[in-house]
C-alpha angles and dihedrals in degrees: 000000000000123000118234117239117220107205095188094072123075098237101048094128090061090062097049102042123043116241095244093060095074116098124228115269114225111238095188117113117256124219108301092205094056089049093052093046089054093045098047099029095121093050094046091052092049091049092049091049091048093050090049091053093046093050090051090050094051091044088055092051091047090054091047093052093047090051090046090052093047090050089051093051095049092053 
């Protein structure tokens, strides 16, 4: 015989499932670095993309200055 579940009350899961069927919840702390990476993944990706673009821009300026210096020495 099945028990009826009343959803309108706050403790309806306790009527449907026996207390012994719930598994133990681990209370130990998980890796905080992994948690921070998950939390700030979008910001980290944006910062890495901005740094990559900035490094390419600076490398382009550096190459231009080297070519300008070589052109000045050859004249």
